[in-house]
Every structure is written in structure tokens, then in C-alpha cells.
Wavefront OBJ file of the C-alpha trace (Angstrom):
o trace
v -25.725 -101.725 143.249
v -26.294 -99.152 145.983
v -29.465 -97.815 147.575
v -32.496 -97.335 145.344
v -33.386 -93.821 144.209
v -36.231 -92.341 146.204
v -39.261 -91.560 144.030
v -37.809 -91.840 140.542
v -40.070 -90.752 137.746
v -42.327 -93.428 136.324
v -41.752 -91.839 132.939
v -39.226 -89.357 131.581
v -40.144 -87.950 128.167
v -37.380 -86.098 126.329
v -39.141 -83.885 123.810
v -42.465 -82.058 123.839
v -43.995 -82.427 120.368
v -46.883 -84.623 119.270
v -44.922 -87.847 119.858
v -43.719 -87.063 123.367
v -46.934 -85.472 124.606
v -49.080 -88.304 123.226
v -47.026 -90.793 125.276
v -47.134 -88.653 128.418
v -50.887 -88.017 128.142
v -51.539 -91.692 127.384
v -49.696 -92.823 130.522
v -51.420 -90.208 132.683
v -54.837 -91.147 131.299
v -54.234 -94.744 132.397
v -52.722 -93.728 135.758
v -53.266 -90.102 136.844
v -50.980 -90.715 139.851
v -47.971 -91.609 137.691
v -44.910 -89.368 138.114
v -44.210 -88.033 134.640
v -41.491 -85.550 133.664
v -41.264 -83.838 130.267
v -37.995 -82.196 129.164
v -38.235 -79.549 126.457
v -35.142 -77.960 124.938
v -36.951 -74.627 124.622
v -40.498 -73.815 125.687
v -42.954 -76.656 125.221
v -44.293 -75.437 121.894
v -40.973 -74.826 120.120
v -40.561 -78.138 118.342
v -41.152 -79.436 114.837
v -44.824 -80.319 115.444
v -45.772 -76.659 115.699
v -44.405 -75.976 112.206
v -46.145 -78.863 110.423
v -48.491 -77.171 107.992
v -50.067 -79.824 105.790
v -52.016 -82.194 108.022
v -52.536 -85.799 109.066
v -53.267 -88.611 106.616
v -56.279 -90.753 107.520
v -58.812 -92.778 105.552
v -62.138 -91.161 106.443
v -63.860 -90.974 103.050
v -65.989 -93.828 101.696
v -64.331 -93.375 98.294
v -60.930 -94.044 99.871
v -59.618 -97.244 101.473
v -57.027 -98.454 103.935
v -55.496 -100.586 101.208
v -55.093 -97.524 98.961
v -53.340 -95.588 101.752
v -51.057 -98.559 102.384
v -50.287 -98.908 98.678
v -49.487 -95.189 98.355
v -47.147 -95.348 101.341
v -45.359 -98.435 100.061
v -44.976 -96.827 96.642
v -43.495 -93.648 98.119
v -41.133 -95.748 100.262
v -39.475 -97.156 97.124
v -39.529 -100.808 98.088
v -38.124 -100.836 101.614
v -41.016 -99.917 103.875
v -41.729 -102.538 106.527
v -45.243 -103.516 105.440
v -46.572 -104.574 108.883
v -45.505 -101.169 110.217
v -47.271 -99.392 107.360
v -50.442 -101.380 107.936
v -50.438 -100.821 111.695
v -49.983 -97.058 111.396
v -52.510 -96.617 108.578
v -55.115 -98.745 110.361
v -54.595 -96.687 113.513
v -55.295 -93.374 111.773
v -59.062 -93.004 112.439
v -58.559 -93.654 116.162
v -55.718 -91.111 116.235
v -57.922 -88.420 114.677
v -60.710 -89.249 117.130
v -58.223 -88.916 120.023
v -57.139 -85.484 118.808
v -60.756 -84.351 118.527
v -61.325 -85.519 122.110
v -58.334 -83.420 123.153
v -59.758 -80.275 121.601
v -57.992 -80.072 118.242
v -60.145 -78.126 115.780
v -59.918 -79.324 112.176
v -61.412 -77.708 109.084
v -64.836 -79.024 108.150
v -67.058 -79.229 105.111
v -70.543 -79.257 106.582
v -70.591 -81.934 109.281
v -67.629 -83.799 107.812
v -63.936 -83.126 108.194
v -62.520 -81.362 105.132
v -59.954 -83.539 103.383
v -57.244 -82.237 101.103
v -54.758 -84.087 98.915
v -50.967 -84.015 98.853
v -48.184 -85.469 96.723
v -48.083 -89.260 96.538
v -51.654 -89.714 97.786
v -54.206 -91.196 95.413
v -57.180 -89.734 97.312
v -58.120 -86.763 99.425
v -57.313 -87.984 102.919
v -55.437 -85.161 104.665
v -57.206 -83.901 107.784
v -56.038 -80.363 108.468
v -56.514 -77.123 110.355
v -56.128 -74.604 107.516
v -52.385 -74.637 106.774
v -51.297 -74.733 110.427
v -52.270 -78.243 111.519
v -49.174 -78.798 113.626
v -49.791 -75.619 115.562
v -53.389 -76.649 116.294
v -52.232 -80.089 117.506
v -49.372 -78.684 119.577
v -51.490 -76.025 121.284
v -54.211 -78.500 122.254
v -51.840 -81.164 123.575
v -49.752 -78.553 125.373
v -52.841 -77.217 127.134
v -53.687 -80.755 128.251
v -50.211 -81.570 129.549
v -50.008 -78.298 131.485
v -53.137 -79.242 133.422
v -52.241 -82.932 133.783
v -49.948 -82.873 136.801
v -46.843 -83.782 134.802
v -43.635 -82.015 135.842
v -42.488 -79.814 132.976
v -38.842 -78.850 132.553
v -38.650 -76.262 129.808
v -35.298 -75.001 128.514
v -33.611 -78.282 129.477
v -31.329 -79.998 126.970
v -30.759 -83.711 127.549
v -27.046 -84.580 127.525
v -26.859 -88.369 127.695
v -28.846 -91.387 128.769
v -27.898 -93.358 131.879
v -27.685 -97.145 131.829
v -27.589 -99.301 134.940
v -24.270 -101.035 135.549
v -24.787 -104.803 135.898
v -22.769 -106.994 138.319
v -20.634 -108.209 135.385
v -19.746 -104.610 134.591
v -21.815 -104.439 131.410
v -24.480 -101.781 130.886
v -28.073 -102.823 131.491
v -31.428 -101.075 131.270
v -31.902 -97.341 130.831
v -32.561 -95.676 134.177
v -32.625 -91.972 133.354
v -30.741 -89.107 131.771
v -28.654 -86.048 132.542
v -30.074 -82.713 131.448
v -28.639 -79.193 131.180
v -30.776 -76.381 132.551
v -30.100 -73.767 129.886
v -31.125 -70.918 132.170
v -28.466 -71.384 134.841
v -26.016 -73.868 133.304
v -26.587 -76.546 135.960
v -26.692 -80.225 135.020
v -29.475 -82.230 136.655
v -29.999 -85.947 137.131
v -33.369 -87.397 136.096
v -33.870 -90.983 137.302
v -36.762 -92.828 135.651
v -38.254 -96.296 135.265
v -38.961 -95.635 131.589
v -37.416 -93.088 129.235
v -38.920 -91.975 125.934
v -36.881 -90.192 123.272
v -39.182 -87.872 121.325
v -36.584 -85.348 120.224
v -37.437 -85.105 116.523
v -35.043 -85.323 113.616
v -31.684 -83.963 112.518
v -32.353 -81.686 109.548
v -30.317 -78.869 111.060
v -27.267 -80.879 110.033
v -27.784 -79.147 106.671
v -27.183 -75.520 105.801
v -30.765 -74.972 104.640
v -33.609 -76.534 106.594
v -37.307 -76.000 107.170
v -36.917 -77.213 110.772
v -36.639 -75.149 113.960
v -33.132 -74.617 115.301
v -33.484 -77.405 117.872
v -33.697 -80.230 115.288
v -30.132 -81.346 115.920
v -30.434 -85.134 116.138
v -30.086 -85.227 119.921
v -32.109 -88.392 120.504
v -30.449 -90.321 117.674
v -27.009 -89.405 118.987
v -27.853 -90.221 122.615
v -29.372 -93.572 121.658
v -26.324 -94.495 119.545
v -23.968 -93.644 122.408
v -26.178 -95.745 124.715
v -25.852 -98.802 122.440
v -28.904 -98.663 120.144
v -28.826 -99.515 116.459
v -29.901 -96.921 113.921
v -31.339 -97.487 110.461
v -31.690 -95.730 107.083
v -29.868 -92.542 108.017
v -29.037 -91.935 104.335
v -32.658 -90.985 103.658
v -32.897 -87.276 104.489
v -36.005 -85.760 102.964
v -35.702 -82.366 101.339
v -38.968 -80.468 101.184
v -39.281 -79.175 97.625
v -40.820 -75.813 98.414
v -39.462 -73.486 101.053
v -39.903 -69.747 100.599
v -36.811 -68.232 99.051
v -35.984 -64.874 100.584
v -32.863 -63.739 102.438
v -34.927 -62.962 105.549
v -37.394 -65.866 105.380
v -35.149 -68.436 107.140
v -36.427 -71.297 104.935
v -40.118 -70.879 105.725
v -41.923 -74.017 104.534
v -44.622 -73.639 101.881
v -47.024 -76.499 102.533
v -47.323 -79.268 99.964
v -51.070 -78.682 100.005
v -50.470 -75.641 97.766
v -49.503 -78.093 95.023
v -52.302 -80.425 96.104
v -54.819 -77.645 95.461
v -53.480 -76.836 92.005
v -50.238 -74.902 92.515
v -47.837 -75.111 89.560
v -44.035 -75.154 89.598
v -42.484 -72.763 87.074
v -39.090 -71.883 85.682
v -38.078 -68.212 85.930
v -39.492 -67.707 82.412
v -42.928 -68.862 83.607
v -42.963 -72.304 81.947
v -43.877 -75.508 83.777
v -41.289 -78.275 84.151
v -42.612 -81.065 86.406
v -44.243 -82.968 83.544
v -40.748 -83.374 82.088
v -39.701 -85.330 85.186
v -42.747 -87.355 86.247
v -46.203 -88.070 84.783
v -47.762 -87.061 88.118
v -46.407 -83.562 87.651
v -46.602 -81.390 90.770
v -48.205 -84.272 92.695
v -45.174 -86.555 92.395
v -43.547 -87.633 95.698
v -41.294 -85.127 97.409
v -37.983 -86.718 96.467
v -38.806 -86.526 92.767
v -40.023 -82.935 93.016
v -36.981 -81.859 95.056
v -34.550 -83.427 92.577
v -36.416 -81.854 89.668
v -36.156 -78.397 91.226
v -32.483 -78.988 92.035
v -31.856 -80.023 88.423
v -33.661 -76.996 86.985
v -31.759 -74.629 89.271
v -28.401 -76.176 88.343
v -29.141 -76.314 84.616
v -30.348 -72.709 84.438
v -28.047 -71.317 87.114
v -31.045 -69.742 88.851
v -31.339 -69.155 92.582
v -34.906 -70.475 92.845
v -37.983 -71.641 90.951
v -41.556 -70.426 91.414
v -44.759 -71.920 92.820
v -47.866 -70.329 91.359
v -51.433 -70.693 92.622
v -52.518 -67.170 91.693
v -54.897 -68.623 89.073
v -57.163 -69.648 91.966
v -59.598 -67.110 93.506
v -57.989 -64.867 96.114
v -60.601 -65.806 98.743
v -59.829 -69.503 98.186
v -56.094 -68.939 98.681
v -56.567 -66.852 101.828
v -58.984 -69.387 103.319
v -56.862 -72.459 102.599
v -53.383 -70.997 103.144
v -53.662 -68.126 105.621
v -50.282 -68.838 107.227
v -48.358 -68.996 103.962
v -50.202 -65.951 102.602
v -49.469 -63.873 105.710
v -45.818 -64.956 105.874
v -45.219 -64.151 102.192
v -46.791 -60.724 102.600
v -44.156 -59.934 105.241
v -41.620 -60.065 102.414
v -43.714 -58.149 99.906
v -45.018 -61.215 98.024
v -48.770 -61.546 97.426
v -49.437 -65.158 96.441
v -52.952 -64.264 95.283
v -51.384 -62.171 92.502
v -47.914 -63.599 91.855
v -45.901 -66.829 92.226
v -43.869 -67.656 95.334
v -40.079 -68.035 94.933
v -39.151 -71.462 96.365
v -36.132 -73.738 96.898
v -35.700 -77.203 98.466
v -34.537 -77.471 102.093
v -33.784 -80.353 104.465
v -37.066 -81.281 106.070
v -37.375 -84.767 107.581
v -35.129 -87.561 108.836
v -36.641 -90.832 107.554
v -34.147 -93.003 109.420
v -33.492 -93.101 113.132
v -33.298 -95.291 116.202
v -34.446 -98.826 115.422
v -37.711 -99.595 117.275
v -40.700 -101.882 117.196
v -44.282 -100.623 116.859
v -44.485 -99.806 120.563
v -41.371 -97.628 120.349
v -39.125 -100.135 122.175
v -35.416 -99.862 121.366
v -32.512 -102.275 121.833
v -32.023 -101.013 125.415
v -34.561 -102.116 128.012
v -36.857 -99.359 129.340
v -35.770 -96.996 126.560
v -38.285 -96.003 123.905
v -38.123 -93.774 120.848
v -41.193 -92.279 119.145
v -41.712 -89.933 116.216
v -39.085 -88.588 113.853
v -36.238 -89.790 116.088
v -37.322 -93.400 115.499
v -37.209 -95.863 112.632
v -40.287 -98.102 112.639
v -40.139 -98.988 108.951
v -43.128 -96.813 108.023
v -41.291 -94.408 105.742
v -38.848 -96.641 103.889
v -36.720 -94.697 101.426
v -39.060 -91.710 101.392
v -41.738 -90.364 103.713
v -45.104 -89.687 102.155
v -46.638 -86.344 103.067
v -48.680 -86.173 106.296
v -47.735 -89.663 107.508
v -45.336 -88.237 110.105
v -47.761 -86.726 112.626
v -49.834 -89.862 112.153
v -46.888 -92.053 113.167
v -46.289 -89.893 116.260
v -49.860 -90.440 117.423
v -50.320 -94.117 116.597
v -46.949 -95.303 117.910
v -47.176 -92.848 120.819
v -50.427 -94.468 121.937
v -48.901 -97.956 121.622
v -45.844 -96.830 123.560
v -47.984 -95.515 126.418
v -49.860 -98.818 126.590
v -46.606 -100.787 126.719
v -45.185 -98.599 129.498
v -48.326 -99.039 131.582
v -48.401 -102.813 130.967
v -44.764 -103.244 132.074
v -44.792 -100.958 135.131
v -45.192 -103.743 137.685
v -42.236 -105.693 136.302
v -39.633 -102.919 136.600
v -37.225 -103.185 139.543
v -36.136 -100.252 141.704
v -33.754 -97.741 140.181
v -30.299 -97.907 141.831
v -28.559 -94.880 143.271
v -27.055 -92.931 140.379
v -23.941 -90.789 140.254
v -24.434 -87.043 139.793
v -22.913 -85.237 136.814
v -19.145 -84.848 137.284
v -17.562 -81.508 136.340
v -14.405 -82.023 138.381
v -11.945 -81.804 135.502
v -13.573 -79.239 133.221
v -13.491 -75.439 133.039
v -15.488 -72.724 131.300
v -14.567 -72.311 127.659
v -12.582 -69.272 126.610
v -12.893 -70.073 122.872
v -16.592 -70.263 121.991
v -15.655 -69.269 118.437
v -14.463 -72.870 117.936
v -18.040 -74.119 118.383
v -19.458 -71.509 116.011
v -16.821 -72.203 113.357
v -17.251 -75.997 113.481
v -21.045 -75.659 113.419
v -20.855 -73.604 110.212
v -18.299 -75.901 108.554
v -20.310 -79.034 109.332
v -23.570 -77.752 107.889
v -21.896 -76.379 104.762
v -20.043 -79.536 103.766
v -23.127 -81.655 104.524
v -25.126 -79.450 102.139
v -22.438 -79.515 99.443
v -21.385 -83.179 99.667
v -24.293 -85.098 101.234
v -27.274 -83.188 99.869
v -30.000 -83.867 97.302
v -27.586 -85.327 94.706
v -24.525 -87.268 95.921
v -21.448 -89.038 94.586
v -18.964 -91.440 96.123
v -16.211 -88.854 95.824
v -18.267 -86.242 97.649
v -19.249 -88.706 100.360
v -15.634 -89.804 100.914
v -14.631 -86.163 101.199
v -17.376 -85.583 103.762
v -16.348 -88.732 105.656
v -12.809 -87.413 106.045
v -13.979 -83.962 107.103
v -16.476 -85.188 109.673
v -13.932 -87.466 111.380
v -11.493 -84.581 111.826
v -14.324 -82.432 113.110
v -15.546 -85.058 115.565
v -12.046 -85.518 117.022
v -11.803 -81.782 117.629
v -15.311 -81.613 119.122
v -14.684 -84.600 121.423
v -11.487 -82.994 122.716
v -13.346 -79.741 123.317
v -16.258 -81.577 125.014
v -13.890 -83.319 127.416
v -12.189 -80.077 128.448
v -14.962 -77.547 129.007
v -18.301 -77.248 130.756
v -21.214 -78.159 128.534
v -23.321 -75.508 126.828
v -26.368 -75.863 124.632
v -24.405 -75.027 121.471
v -21.675 -77.537 122.319
v -24.192 -80.315 123.019
v -26.003 -79.680 119.747
v -22.754 -79.583 117.774
v -21.577 -82.819 119.393
v -24.838 -84.520 118.445
v -24.954 -83.079 114.932
v -21.415 -84.191 114.143
v -22.236 -87.754 115.237
v -25.459 -87.807 113.216
v -23.593 -86.428 110.187
v -21.150 -89.315 110.506
v -24.033 -91.808 110.625
v -25.655 -90.246 107.536
v -22.393 -90.385 105.577
v -21.656 -93.986 106.588
v -25.165 -95.055 105.612
v -24.985 -93.224 102.271
v -21.667 -94.883 101.394
v -23.112 -98.296 102.264
v -25.991 -97.926 99.784
v -24.523 -98.533 96.339
v -27.668 -97.675 94.424
v -30.117 -94.807 94.060
v -33.393 -95.336 95.871
v -35.957 -92.890 97.179
v -34.288 -89.942 98.847
v -30.778 -91.275 98.301
v -29.601 -90.355 94.813
v -25.985 -90.834 93.743
v -24.605 -90.134 90.280
v -22.255 -93.130 90.594
v -25.170 -95.581 91.017
v -28.100 -93.731 89.413
v -30.589 -96.623 89.389
v -31.970 -99.034 92.004
v -30.059 -102.294 92.398
v -31.987 -104.743 90.238
v -30.000 -107.780 91.412
v -30.062 -107.716 95.199
v -33.402 -107.431 97.042
v -33.751 -103.968 98.634
v -32.607 -103.789 102.239
v -32.684 -101.282 105.062
v -29.287 -99.919 106.118
v -28.672 -100.828 109.760
v -25.644 -99.507 111.654
v -24.525 -101.220 114.854
v -22.591 -99.387 117.613
v -19.552 -101.012 119.213
v -21.305 -101.210 122.588
v -24.390 -102.947 121.169
v -25.525 -106.169 122.812
v -28.621 -107.822 121.364
v -31.446 -108.162 123.867
v -34.388 -108.641 121.554
v -35.134 -108.891 117.859
v -36.968 -105.795 116.658
l 1 2 3 4 5 6 7 8 9 10 11 12 13 14 15 16 17 18 19 20 21 22 23 24 25 26 27 28 29 30 31 32 33 34 35 36 37 38 39 40 41 42 43 44 45 46 47 48 49 50 51 52 53 54 55 56 57 58 59 60 61 62 63 64 65 66 67 68 69 70 71 72 73 74 75 76 77 78 79 80 81 82 83 84 85 86 87 88 89 90 91 92 93 94 95 96 97 98 99 100 101 102 103 104 105 106 107 108 109 110 111 112 113 114 115 116 117 118 119 120 121 122 123 124 125 126 127 128 129 130 131 132 133 134 135 136 137 138 139 140 141 142 143 144 145 146 147 148 149 150 151 152 153 154 155 156 157 158 159 160 161 162 163 164 165 166 167 168 169 170 171 172 173 174 175 176 177 178 179 180 181 182 183 184 185 186 187 188 189 190 191 192 193 194 195 196 197 198 199 200 201 202 203 204 205 206 207 208 209 210 211 212 213 214 215 216 217 218 219 220 221 222 223 224 225 226 227 228 229 230 231 232 233 234 235 236 237 238 239 240 241 242 243 244 245 246 247 248 249 250 251 252 253 254 255 256 257 258 259 260 261 262 263 264 265 266 267 268 269 270 271 272 273 274 275 276 277 278 279 280 281 282 283 284 285 286 287 288 289 290 291 292 293 294 295 296 297 298 299 300 301 302 303 304 305 306 307 308 309 310 311 312 313 314 315 316 317 318 319 320 321 322 323 324 325 326 327 328 329 330 331 332 333 334 335 336 337 338 339 340 341 342 343 344 345 346 347 348 349 350 351 352 353 354 355 356 357 358 359 360 361 362 363 364 365 366 367 368 369 370 371 372 373 374 375 376 377 378 379 380 381 382 383 384 385 386 387 388 389 390 391 392 393 394 395 396 397 398 399 400 401 402 403 404 405 406 407 408 409 410 411 412 413 414 415 416 417 418 419 420 421 422 423 424 425 426 427 428 429 430 431 432 433 434 435 436 437 438 439 440 441 442 443 444 445 446 447 448 449 450 451 452 453 454 455 456 457 458 459 460 461 462 463 464 465 466 467 468 469 470 471 472 473 474 475 476 477 478 479 480 481 482 483 484 485 486 487 488 489 490 491 492 493 494 495 496 497 498 499 500 501 502 503 504 505 506 507 508 509 510 511 512 513 514 515 516 517 518 519 520 521 522 523 524 525 526 527 528 529 530 531 532 533 534 535 536 537 538 539 540
């Protein structure tokens, strides 16, 4: 097995949002001497957490209850949430909020109490928030803490693949690190570690229109699949109903709290339509609202619908939604006086790498936390403001598990450096750009809000041709950030399509015109895909 690596990291965290930083800070709080490395694809703050506007769901009001939050989550999940996961995350919410307050996050207050707002699918006001920029407040506070913690921070590093130890029988064993591309100089580095945490976020950039930052390219899901981990429920891609529609807005998300505070969805002629689709109107779960908007746009042939909260006082709007108000003004839209033009956009990946409630995957010493993971919390549809909550609750559990297992982990063997012997610099970067555009367009057209078997089969054929071309390109040229993201996106697209074809019913976020209702005969199941190199080590 070779000589052990000198001073491997105790923990390698790939990703720098709420999930990854909560794990890193949790480990360092328990052992300040631990060697912790954090890889961020861009600068530390440029992940999905920063762009989360709405807030964090937590039962903090005497009129609310844990059981009500659980029931709301199960209802939104359309019958396939894993109930123990829902209960564990919901019950962990008050402690998660307290932890954020300890770490300097400033939330809006009403007197001495935290101000609570309400969002779609919730039966009570239970959303803790910092105006309409909660994710930014969380990210800034946690980033400040990690920068002063002693962790080694590797910004502008894109993880390429995980490394598994080779066992004496030739089979792959535990995860012992990862290779990462330094985007600034093009060098590939080896990161050996006793524990590796994937906290890379979701894969919504697989679609043409997305509310996510450019880095949401499914990297962790793809790396885990290649390393032998199962993935689950990849057919459930959540489309946020209301993103600002403007050619220069780049799908800016309009927080769901606008509807929670009385915002109305309107046709171009100014008439409401949500009551025609669901008795909860604008407060229906996101999948229902997104499909309703999609249906209105297709029926009327209009480019967008409108979200109107101008009937509220201007001071109220500016106080509650300063970020949305300021962003809309950049494009000449004053939401205190007129409705916002909005369209749906890909927003959240409800499926992911199969884990338990401590983030453990099928591969020993490899964890996945946050949007990259599937714990069973979200089921067929994520309820608003449960995502940051999951990052924090499971992140804390993950940190505890890593600390508890540290003394049982053997030395890391000597690992081979990245081999570029047989590759050259690409002279045809246009191939990457062309394939990137084609992939995202056919995913939007064929695997979007409304699907059909014919469309999915067409996408399946296209993605296989694309993956063959990308794999050939990957094997011939030195890696670049764009190539790595395209490689990962094409794999994730394949997983989404395969999962969608396997579900012969409509449920939650997966709606197909060929099977427009839930299967009333078979009990609802999660869709679990198994890689060829999977070898069961534990039951999750």
C-alpha cells in the first residue's frame, strides 16, 4: 500500500456554502488543532447560500408546532419524504437558529422576538429571515468565522474527482482525498484527507434558465456517482415560480416571501389565475405555482406573468424586500407602483447523493451535506426555507460523526499525483461552448416543468451522444474549469433523464403528460440509481 502520506488533512470540505462551512466550523470547534481544508470553486462567498433570499424555517412561535412543520413538509413532499429525516431536521431547527445567532448572524426582529414570515406550503409564520437577503447574512457571518478559524482555504479550486484507496484485492476502498484544479494557474493538486465532505450544491445550471449562480453544475453528485455512490430522486428538479423576467436580469430570483406577504400573480390583462389551479392560491407549493405559470404562458402565448404587491404601502415593500426592490429598479421597474414581470426557472435539486442523517454516503469516509445530498427530507418537492435548515442540522451531525470517528481512521497511503502524460492543451474550445449550450437547451425543452415519454427518450438519446463526445474530449486534453463543469453536467443530465423515465406517474415536481396522476396502485417509492462500481458497505 506504500508509505503513508505525511500530514494529510483531517477534513477536506469541497464547497463553501452553509453546509460546508457548518461542518468545517463544527469540527474546528470540537478540535481547534484539526487540519481542515476548504475548496471553493470561486471565492468563498460565491455559492448558492449567498443568493437564498427567503429564510430558514423553524418553529419558534407558541402558536406553531413541530408537528405542524412536519405535516407541512410531508404534504409538500407528495408522499415520499422519509419521515424520520423530516422529524430530525425539523426538531433540530431551534438549535440551528441559536447556532447562527452565536456566530453573528443578524435576523430581523419584532421587538425582542425574531420576526417570522410565511411562505408557500407553510401553515404558520415560521420563516426566520434577514430582510430578503437571509442567505447573504448567513454566508457573510460563517465566512468571517472560517477565515479566522485556522482552516486552510483554497479559493478558485475546482474539484475534479474523488480518490479511493486501492485494497489488496484490487477493489476500491475508503475515500482518501480528491484532485483539484487551481483555476488561476491551471495546475492540478492532490488533497489527501481522512474525511471528505461534498458540499457542492445542486445542478440547476443543467437547465437553460436558472436562479442559481453559474457554479451550480452538479459537481459533487457527478463525483460521488463516479466514485461508486448511489443517487436518489434526480427527477425532482424544483423550478422557482418567480424569477425576474428581463433580458439583462439573468434570472434574478424574486423571493417567495413576496407572495407570503400578499403578492398576487396576474395574467398580462391584470386578472388573477392561481385560484383556478389550487385553493391555496398564491400560497400553494412551488411545483403547483410553477406549473400554473407555465400553463398560463403556454395557453396565452405570453413571455411572462406578473407578480403584484404594489397594493401594499411603499415603506412596507422597501423594508421587507430591499434587495428585490433595488434589483428591479436597475431595470426600470418600481415594485411599489407596478407589478414585477416573472417566469419560472430551475432552482433546486431535490435529489442527490444518498446519505444518512449524518451525511454518510455509501463510501467510507465520504460525506455529502446540503443540496448535493438526498436525506429524504424533501421527497418529491422541497418546501420553501427547509434547505438552509437541512444544511445546518445535517452539517452539525456530520461534524459530530467526523469527530467521533477520528481515532478509528487508519493512515492515508501514498497517493499518485495527477497524470497529464498523454494529454495536450485544447485547440478547439468551441466544442465545449457548443456542447454546453446544446445540453442546457434540450434539458429545458425536453426535461423541464412538463415532460412526456417521447421528450425524455429524445433527451436520453441526445445526452448519450453528447457524453461520448465529452468523454473523448476529456481524455485528450488538459482539464479546464469549463470542461470539468460540462463533464459533470452531462452526467447529471443523464441521471435526471434516467430517473424521470423510471417514474411512470406524476408526483410533486415530476409531471408527465403520459402519466398525469400519481400511481394509485403501487405505494410511492424513491427512485434510486446504482452505479456499476457500487459495492454495498452499509444500509442507509
